[in-house]
N, C-alpha and C positions, 0 to 999 in steps of 0.2 A: 471565538465562542467557547463556552465552558465544556468541561469533560466530566463524565460520570465516574471516572476512575477514582478521583478524590474530590473532596469539596473545594469550592472556589477559594482562592486566597483572599483574605479579608484584610482591610486596613482600618485602623482606628483613627478617626479624624476629629479635630477641633474645628468647628464651623463658626464663623463670625458673620452675622447678618446685621445690616442696617435696619432700624425699626420701620422705615417707610417701604422697604422692599421685602421684609421678612414674610409677610402673608403670601405674597405672590411666589416667592422662592419655595416656601414649604408646600404650596399648592402644586407647583411643578414637580417637586420631589414625590408628592403623593401620587401624581399621575404616572410617574416613572416606576415607582415601587422598588427602589434600589438602595434605600438607606434605613437602617434601624437605629432610631434615636435612643439615647440613654438619659434617664432622668438625673439631672445634675443637682436637684434639690429634693432628695427623697424624704428629708426630715421636715420640709415645709408643709404645713397643713393645707388641704385643698382650697379653703376659702381665703388663704393668704397668697395665692398664686397671682401672677401678673395679669393674666387674661381671664380671670374667673368671671368677670362681669359679662364679657362678650360670649363666653361659653354658656352662661346661664340664659342669655338672650336666645342663643341658638336652640338650647334645650326647650325653652318655652315655645318657640315657633314649631319645633318638632312635635311637642305635645298637642298643639292645636291641629296640626295636620293628621296626627294619629287619631284624634277625636273625630275629625271629619271622615277619616277612612272607616272608622267603626260605624258611623252613620250611613256611609255609602254601602257598606256590606249589609247593614240592616235592611236597606231598601233594594238590595241586589243590583247595585250600580257598579259596573266594572271600571277600574282605573284604566284610562287610555294609555297604552304604552307606545312610545315612539322609538323606532329603530334608527334614530339619528345619533349624532355625536353627543356624548354626555355633556351636560352644561357645566360650566366652571363654578367654583365656589363664589359666594357672595362676599365682597370686601366690606369693610366696616361702614364706608360712606353710603353703600347701597342697602344696608340692612334695615334702616328705618322705614323706607317706603314699603318693603315687603312685610314688615311687622304691622303696619297700618292696614294693609290689604288682608292679611290673615286675621287680624282682630275684627275687621268688618265682617268677613265671611263667617267667623266663629260666632259672633253675636247674632247674625242673621239666622244661622242654622240653629243656634241655641234657642232663640225666641220661637222659631217655627217648630222646633222639637217640643218645647214646653206647651205651645198651643195645641199641637197634635196630641200630646199626652193628656191634656185637659179634655179635648174633644173625645178621645177614646174612653176616658174615664166616664164622661157623661153618657156616651153611647153604650157603655157596658151597663150602667145603672138602668137606662131606659130599656135595654134589651132584656136584662134580668127581670125587670118589673113586668114587661110584656109576657115573658115566658111564665112567670108565676101566675098571672091572670089567666093565661090560656090553658094551663094545666091544673091549677089548683081551683080556679073558678068552677069548673064542672063538678068538682067534689062537693061544693057547697050547694049545688042545685040552683034552680031558678027562683026559689022563694027568697023573700027578703030576710035579712038577719034582724029579727025584731026582739023586743024585750022579753017575749015569751020563750025565745029560743036561745040565740047566741049573740054576744056583742063582740065585735072585732076589735083588736088592739093593733095600733100602728107602731112602726119602728121608731117614731119620734118620741114615743113615751106617752101619748094620749091613750088613756085606758078607760074604757067604760066597764062598769060592773053591774050587770043584771043577770040574775040567775047564777052568779059567782062562776061563770065560765069565761075563759080567755082564749082567744084565737091568735096564734102566731104563725105567720107565713114568711118564707124567704128561700134562699138558695144556699147550698153547701157544696163544697168540692166533693166529687164522686169518690175520690180516694179516702176521704174522711167521713163519708156518710154513715158507714156502719158503726165506727167508734162513736160518732155523734149521736146516733140513735140509741146505742147502748147506754151512753152517759145520761141521756134524757130519761130513759127508763129507770136508771138507778137513782137519779136525783128525785124523781117524782114517785118512787116506790111503786111503779106500775100504774099510777093513777093518771094516765095520759092517753089521748087518742092521737096516734101518729100515722101519717100516710106520706109516701113519696110519689113523685110523678113517675109515670110509666116510661117516659122518654127523657133522655139526658139532653142538655144543651152544650154545644161546643162554642165557647166564647174566647175572646182574645184578651190577654193581659195587657193593659195599657202601658205598663212599665217595661216589660221585656219583649212584648210582641209574640210570646209563645201562646199556643192554644191550651186552654184549660177546660176540663170537663166538669160541669156542675149539674146538680139535680135539685128541683124544687121540692119543698116539703110543707106539710100542714100539721100543726100541733095544737091540740085543744086540751086545756087543763082546767082544773077547778081550784080556786083559791088564789089569793093574792101572794102568799108566801111561795107557793110552788111556781107561780108565774115569774117572780123575781129570781128564783133559782135558775129557771130555764133561760132567763135573760143573760145571766152570768155565764152559763154554759155556751150560749150562742156567741157571746163576746170572746170567750176563750178559744172557740173553734173558728173565729173570724168569719162568722156567718153574716151575710147581708140580709136584713129583715125589711120587708115591704108591707105596706098597709093594703088591706082588701076592703073595698067599699061595702056599705051595709046592705044594699039591695042589688038585685040583678041588673036593673037598668043603668045604675051608676057604674057598675062593673063594665057593662058593654060600652058606655060612653067613654070611660077611661081607656079602654082598649083601642077605640078609634082615635082618640087624641094621642095616645102613645104611638100608634102607627104613623100619624102625620108628623109628629116630632122626630121620630126615627128617620123618616124619609128626608126631612129637611136637614137633619144632622148628617146623614150620609152624603148629601150633596155638598155640604160645607166641608166635610172631611175629604172628599174627593178633590175639591178645589185646593184646599190647603196642602194636601199631599202632592198635587201637581206642581205647585209653586216650590215646595220643599225639594222635590226631585229635580226640578229645573235648576235650582241653586246648586245642588250637589253635583249635577252633571257638568255645570260650569266649572266647579272646583276640580272635578275629575280630569278635565282637559289639561290642567296645569299642575295637578297634584304630584305627579312623578318628577317633573322638572324642579318644583319647589323642594321636594324631599331630598333629591340628589344634591341640590345646591346647599341646603341647610346641613345635611350630614357631612358634606365635604368641609364646610366652614367650621362645624363643630370639631371635626377631626383635626383641622389645622390649628385651632386655638388650643385644643388639648395637647398637641405636639409642642406648640410654642410655650405652654406652661412648663415643659421640661427644661427650657432654656433658663439661663440666669441673665439678668439685666445689669449690664455694667454702666453705671451712671456717668463715670468719668470718661469712658471711651464712647458713650452713647451708642451702644450696640448690644445685640443679643448674642450670647455665647452658648453654644451647645456642643454635644459630643454625639458621634454616630459611628456605626459600622457600615462600611461600603465595600462591595466586592471590587477587586482590583480592575476587573474589566469594565466596570461602570464608573470608575473615578473620572475619566475624561468627560463623560456625559454630565456628571454633577458639576464639575468645574465650568463646563460650557454654559450650564443653566445659570450659575452664579454670575458669570461675566455678562451674559445677554441681558438678564433682568436689571443688573446694575447700570448698564449702558442705556437701556431704554428708560429707566427711571431718572437718569441724569444726576445720580448722587455724587457728592464730592469724594467719598471713600467707597471703594467697591467692596462687596461682600466676597469673602475668600475662605479657602479650606486649607488646613494645615495638618499634616500627618503627625501622629503622636504614638510614642512607644509605651506610654504608661497605661496599660490595659490588662484585663484578665484574659482568660481563654476566649478566643474568638468564637462566634457562632458558626454553625455548620450550614452551608448552603449548597445544595446540589441543583445545578441548572438542568431542567428536564424539558421535554417536549410532550406532545399529546400521546406519543407512543410509549415513552419511558416513564411517564408520570405514574401509571398504575403499578408498575413493578417497584418503583421507588417507594410508593405508599405502603407496599407490603413490608419493606425493610423498616420504614419509619414507625410502623405500628409496633415493632419490637423495641425500638429505641433509636434515637438520633446518634449517628456516628460521631466519634470524637473528631476534633478539627484536623483535617487533612489525613484522616485515616482511610484506608482502602474501603471503598464502597461496595458492599455485596450486591447492590442493585444491578450493577453492570453484568455480573455473571448470572444473576437470577433470570435475566431475559431468556437464557437458554436452559439453564438447569431446572428452573421451576416448571415450565410446561413439559419438559422431558420426563421428570419424575412423576408428574401428574399423569402423563400419558401411559407410563408403565403400569399404573394401577387402573387405567380407564380404557385400555386398548380395545377399540372396536371401531371399524371403519364407518359404520352407519351412525353410531353415536357421535363420532368426530364430525361427520357432515352436519349433524343437527347443531352442535356447538359452533361450527364454522358459519352456518347459515344465520344463526342468531347474532353472532358477533359481527358478521358482514352487514346485517341489517342495521345494527347500531352504528357502525362506522359510516354507513351511507346517509344516515340522518343526523350525523354529529354537527353539521353546520347549523341546523335549526335548533339544536338543543345545547350547544356549547355555552351560550351566554344566558340560558334560562336556569332559574333556580326552582327545582321541583320540591314539593313538600313530601313526596313519596321517597322515604329513605332507601327502600329496597331498589327502586329504579336508579337512584343516585349511585348506589354501590355498583350495580351492574353496568351502568353507563360509564362510570369512572374507570372500571376495569375491562372495558370492551376490547382493548388490544391484548390484555392478558388472556381473555377468553378466546380471542382469535388465535393466539399462539398455541393455547392448549388444544384447540380444535385441529390445528395443522399437525402438531406432534401426535395427537390421538390418531389421525389418519395414518401416520407413519407406523406407529406401534400396532395399529389394527391390521395393516398389511403384514407386519412382522409376525403377529400372532395368527394371521389368516382367519380373522373373526369378522363376520358380517351379520349382525343380529344373531350371534351365537352359531352361525353356519359358516362352513369353510367353502372356498371357491377354488377350483382347479385353474390356476393361471397358466402354468406350464406343466410339462409331463412330470408326474410324481416320481419319487424315488422308489417307493414300494410298488411291486407288481402284484396285482390281484389274481391269484391262482384258484380262487373259489368259483364254483359254478352257482347258478341262480338258486337252486334248491338249497344248497348249503347256507347261502346268505340269508334266504327267507326263513330257514329253520332257526338259525342262531342270531340273526340280526346284526351282531357285532363279531368282529374277528380279533384274534390276539396277535399283534405284530411281534415278531422276534427275528433275530439276525439270520435264521435259516431261510427266510423268504428270498425269492428272486428279486433282485433290485436292479435299478438303472443308475444313471448319474445322479448325484445329490441334487435335491430340490434347490433351485437357484436363489430363492429369497424366502426367508421366514419358515414357518412351521409347515410341514408336509400335510396337505389336505386329507390324506388317507388316515391320519391319526384320529380324525373325527369319527371314524368307524371302528376304532380299536377299543377293546375292553380295558386294556392297560393304559388308556389315554391319561387318566388322572395321575397315575404313577409317573408317567413321562413328564407331564406338565409340572407336577410338583418338583421333581428333580431339577428340571430346566430352570424354572422361575425362582426356586429357592437359591440355587447357585448364582443365578444372574443377579439377584438382590444383594447377595454378599459381595460379589465383585464390584458392582456399581457403588454400593455403600462405602466400601473401603477406598475405592478410587476417589470418591467424592470427599471423604474425610482427609485423605492425603493431599488433595488439591487445596483444601482449606488450610492445612498446615503449611503448605508451600507459600500460600499468600501471606502468612505471618512473617516469612522471611523478608518480604518487601516492606512490611511495616517496620520491622526492626532496623532495616537499612535506612529507610527514609527518616526515621526519628533518631538515628544515630545511636541506637541501643545495641552496639556491637557485641557487648557482653552477652546479650540474650541469644545471639546466634549460636554461641558455643555452649551456653549453660541452659538454654531452653529449647531452641529450635532443633538442633542436631540430636540431643537425647530423645526428644519427642518423636522425631522422624525415625530414628533407629528403633525405638520401642514399638512403634506401630508397624514398621516394616518387618522386623524380626519375627513378630508374632502373626499379624494378620495379613500382611502382604505375602508371607510364606503360605498362609492358608489359600490365598488366591492362586499362588503357584501350584499348589497341590491339586486344586480343581482342574487347572488346565493340563497338568501332567496326567491326571486320571483320564481326561477326555481323549488325549492323544495317544496314550500308551496302552489303553485297554479297550477291547472291542470284541463283540461276538463274531466278527468276521475272521479274526486271527485263528490260525490252525493250532498254534502253540498254546498249550493249556495255561501256562503261567501268564500269557498275555490276553487270555480270554476274559469275558465279562464276569465270569464266576469267580475269578481270582483278584478282581479289583479291590484294593483295600478300602475300608470305610474311613473316609476323610475325618469324620467327627471323632472316631476312636483314635486315629493317628494324632489328631490335634490335642486331645485330652491326655494321651500318653506322653506327648511331647512336653506339655506344661508340667505334668507330674514327674517328669524325668524317669519314666518307666519304659520297659521294652514292650513293644506291640507284638501281638500274636497274629499269625496268618489266618485268613478267612477259612481256608481248607488246608488239609495236611500237605497236599501237593503244591500249594501256592507259597509265594514269598510274602513275608510280613511287611516289607518295605518296597518301594517302587524302584530303588536303585541302591547300590552298595554305598556304604558310609552315610546313608540318610539319617540314621540314628545319631551319629556323631555330629553331623551338621545341625540337626535340630537342637541338640543339647547346647551346642555353641551359640545358636541363635537365642535360646532361652537365657543363657548366661549374659550375653550382651544386653538383652532386654532388662534383666535384673540390675545390671550395673548402671543402667541409665536412670533408675529410680533415685538412688542417693545423689546423683549429680543434679537431677531436677530439684530434689528436696533441699540440699545444702548449698548448692553453687551460687544461686542468685542472692540469698540473704547474706552470705559471707562476703561476697564481692561488694554489695551495696553498703553494708555496714562499714567496710573499710573506706569506700569512696565518700560516704556521707560524713564520716568523722573528719576527714581531711577538709572537705568543703565547708563544714560547720566552723572549723577553726579559722579558715580564711574569711568567712563572712563576719565572724565576731571581730577579727582584726580590722576589717573594713569599716564596720560600724563604729568602733572606738575611735579610729582616725577621723571618720566623718563627723562625729559629734565634737571632736576637739577643734577642728579647723574650719568647719563650714558654718554659714549663717543659717538662722532658723526661719527662712522664708518658705513660701508654699511649694516651690519647686524642690527645694532640698528636703522638705518634709515628705514629699512623694517618694523621693529616692530612698529615704530612710525606711519608709514603710515597705518598699520593695525588698530591701535587704533583710528586714525583719521577717518577711514571708519566707525568704530563703532559709533563714535560721530555723524557723518553725518546721520547714520541710525536711531539713537535714537533721532534725533532732529526733527522728524516729528511732526507737530503740531496736536492738537486735531481736528481742522477743517478739515485737510486733511484726517485723519483717519475716521472722521464722513462722509465725502463725499464719500469716497471709500466704506464704509460699507453700506451707504444708497443706492448706486447704486446696490450692490450685493443683498441687501434685496428686493428692488423693483423688480429686475430681477427675483429673486427666487419666490416671491409671484405671480407675473404675469405669469411666465413661467410654474408654476404648472397647470394653466388653459390652456395656449396655447399648452404646450407640451402634455397634455392629449388629447386635440383635434387633435394634430398632428398625434397621433397614429391611428386615424381613417382612415388614408391613407392605412393601412393594409386591412381594410374592402373595401374601395373604389376600390383599384387596383385589389384586389382579385375578386370582383364582376365584374369589367370591363373586366378582363382577361377571365373569364369564359363565359361571355355573348358574347364577341367578337369571342371567339372560337366557340361557338354555332352558331353564325350568319354565320361564314364562312362555317361551316359544312352544315347547313340547306340551305342557299342561293346558295351555289356553288356545293358542292359535292352531297348532297342529292337531291336537286331540279333539277339540270341540268344533273346529271349523274345516280344516283341510280333509279330514277323514270321513266327513259326512257326504256320502254319494247319493243321497235321496234328492227329491225335487226341492225340498225345503233347504237344502244345503247352500243353494245360490244366494237367496236373501239372508240366510243365517250367517254366512261368512262375512258379510259387511258389518253386522253387529259384533261378531267375535273380533274382527279386525279392529273395530273402534275400541273395544275393551282392552285388547292387547296393546294398542297404541297408547292409550291413556296410562296403563300400568308401566309401559316402557318409558314413557316420557317423564312421569312423576317419580317413579322409583329408580329406574336405571340411570336416567340422565340427570334429574334434579337432585335426588337424595344421594345417590351414589357419587354423583359429581361433586356435591358439597362435601361428602365424606373424604373423597380423594383429595380435594382441595385443602381441607384442614390437615390431613396427614402430610401432604407435601409442605405445607407451611411449617409444621412442626419439624420436619426433617431439615429445613433450612435454618430455622431459628435456633434449634438446639444442637443438632448433629453437625451441621456445616459451619454456621457462623461462630459457634463457641470456640473454634480452633484459631481464629485470628481477629475476631470482632469484639470490641469492648462496649461500644454504644453508650459512652458516657458523656456525649456532647449535648448541646441544646440547640434548637432550630433557629435559623435566621428568620426573624419576623419583621420584615420591612414595613415602613409606613406606606401603605398602599390603599388608594381609594377603591380599587377593585375588590380587595379583601374585605374592606369595611362595608361596602354596599352589598356584598354577597352574604353578610351576616357573620363573617368570621371574626370581626373585631369585637372586643369586649369593653364593657362599660368601665370607666375609670371613676375614682372617688369624687372628683370635682363634678362630673355629670350626675352622679347619684345624689350629691348634695343639692344640686340645682333642681332635680326632680322632686326631692323631698320638700324643698322650699316652695316650688310651684304648687305642689299638692296641698301644702298648708294654707297657701293663699286662696 
């Protein structure tokens, strides 16, 4: 099995396939997902590839299925999913029957859809006409429209002119009714009688199936020119005009006839929709199987287009990357398929050395996949480089928990992650369209580990929803009586208190009652952040030693690793040493004045004076300026060592590489001159010559370029040791902010508004207050604060930790895998795009 320490070793192979077995072999490799194929003909245009015809046939069948899927979604028909084994790809000799079946179903659905659209269009016209007669008819009254009054005008253009009055009736979209009315008034200069129906009609668009809101209107104008203008306005607003009969009886007869026609049309539409849905349901039973088969076949032909066809040898020749652990599986597939097909020449695989940098492939499982995704989001590691994902499994949740330490909040994270783990079997193979759920579910084990470590740091901080719990006997003895405590509420802890044995684990719960609690927690968590940050960075530097050793960059050990470690240790590891010395050497319990808490030197002042090479002054006149004798001399020696490391980092690597590159360039030039003189110019020799030319280009780097590159890295390292150390103070800041915000919500909402109410209404009231407090705690403290701590932890790993040893200059291993293609991770190639364009044109 693979190891997360480094990426899997990869082998570049030349694969030779017989044409009659190529489809089946590539299909098996797609099921295995262990081979990344390389395009051997990148200069060949898509329509000139060997299998572009078969690929276009697959694309056309996929288009038909996608069309029928759209129709099923339109009628709310679900595609039936089967939890059985995925079907295999369709070989070429079985493609024609499926094409005929899909063409038949597409024609049937198309004809039924067109008929349904026509019926819906007729139904819309009849419904609008009935709506106009029902709401505009009463406006005309029961009297006939005679020559002495008004002559109606129909939509077909038949116009009667008596009394020079024209009647126009129709329906307009409600969203356009006001602009339509304003335009009619402007065109007619106010010489119009206009009325709208009091009730709108909700109708269905026959093309899209969406509901549309329309309103009927009545417009009466005088004069033929104004009527023609109004007609143009109606045409511009896409208004449907309908005629209105001349007398009341005709209007009533038309309404009855319309009702009968609408009833008949509804029955016909219901029957046609039934047959259409029946056909779509029949397709839905086989839709998933057909789509999987077609997409697999399309992917196979797309992969086979990357091969070259050797006419003389009658075989397909391709190149691919295969992990070393999967090589026996690939060779076994080639042998089995060749034997089953009974070919005269077996398909085979040959290892090749002529390749560029191999891709990076980290073999993960469901537990480590989420942690590896955090690293890949920053950048894929270089080939065989140390993988930070292995160490992130511990360091990431630990640093997160330092900023999020609360036992109860950890239980919430643990419960949420535990629920996702319990339902992972039902959701592993499902693809959800909810991106937020996909992110949370993909990182369920990351959240699980964060919850576990939060429990640990919560016990360490002794925080349970901002409250402390007495697990064992406290260190501090409470000598106050009840009256004193009630009058002051908080006490000030100092070393003169009577004490017991130290608290066995974490923060003493008595600190929760102390006035100087914030001062104590500030000092503790700030120093803890510095210690953990420097140890974390030192660990990253130590990992760079293993990279230098593995890649045989032995010069980097002496010219980069050792100076970097000395620089960091002489300055910042000495800072950690001073913190521990202050903790152990000074205390308020000591009787000796110089060892008391009041004489403890200020570490920050000591460190600044050390860097500036100045002499520190004591805190008080009776105190010592330093913790021990000769401390000033030792600190100056450490600063000198750190300063000496900087020019070694700056000049060592460029000088050494320039000397080595010059020597190797001369050797490469001699090789290529001898090579061109004695070797033949065939394809194999041409590859060897190109490889030598690459070496010549690599070793032609000037000393100036090497110097600039190293100067940037040196300046970045020296400055980053300061900025990165300060960056770890976010552990202190976010931890303190999280605890104080939690305490504020508890005191200001739950305790003050709920627990302190001793009246009869306090019982029901506390349930409401608890719900409010729980909502704020979950949304702000768990979700928002958790997201903030997560992002800060991610930054500490990407910038402060990984920059010490990780380059991330590789590219990922993307094997030909049906699982990735069916889940939507595969991308469209140029040949497929060309086929879709061609199908759309037809």
